C-alpha positions as CSV (number, residue, x, y, z in Angstrom):
1,M,0.0,0.0,0.0
2,E,2.9,2.3,0.7
3,F,4.1,1.9,-2.9
4,I,0.7,3.1,-4.3
5,K,0.8,6.1,-2.0
6,E,4.3,7.0,-3.0
7,F,3.5,6.5,-6.7
8,W,0.5,8.8,-6.4
9,M,2.6,11.5,-4.7
10,F,5.1,11.2,-7.5
11,L,2.4,11.6,-10.2
12,K,1.0,14.7,-8.4
13,A,4.4,16.3,-7.8
14,R,5.7,15.7,-11.4
15,K,2.3,16.4,-13.1
16,K,2.5,13.0,-14.8
17,Y,-1.3,12.5,-14.9
18,W,-1.0,11.1,-18.5
19,L,0.5,7.9,-17.0
20,I,-2.7,7.0,-15.2
21,P,-4.7,5.6,-18.2
22,S,-1.7,3.4,-19.3
23,I,-1.3,2.0,-15.8
24,V,-5.0,1.2,-15.6
25,I,-4.9,-0.6,-18.9
26,L,-1.8,-2.6,-17.8
27,L,-3.5,-3.6,-14.6
28,F,-6.6,-4.6,-16.4
29,F,-4.7,-6.9,-18.8
30,G,-2.8,-8.3,-15.9
31,V,-6.0,-9.2,-14.1
32,I,-7.4,-10.8,-17.2
33,I,-4.4,-12.9,-17.7
34,V,-4.3,-14.1,-14.1
35,L,-8.0,-14.9,-14.0
36,A,-8.1,-16.6,-17.4
37,G,-4.8,-18.4,-17.0
38,G,-6.3,-21.7,-15.7
39,S,-9.6,-21.6,-17.5
40,A,-11.0,-22.6,-20.9
41,L,-10.7,-19.1,-22.1
42,A,-6.9,-19.1,-22.0
43,P,-6.3,-20.0,-25.7
44,F,-8.5,-17.1,-26.7
45,I,-6.8,-14.6,-24.3
46,Y,-3.3,-15.6,-25.5
47,S,-4.3,-15.1,-29.1
48,L,-5.0,-11.4,-28.4
49,F,-1.3,-10.9,-27.7
């Protein structure tokens, strides 16, 4: 949790708000890969990449 707080302070201090959408997209893809890794959807998810 400390990392998230420090990262948010970094974004605010450096005015790097444009990084937020790319971080959200990367987190979304990470969650999809973890959740679909052991399921029947895995071949379809891996074909996207």
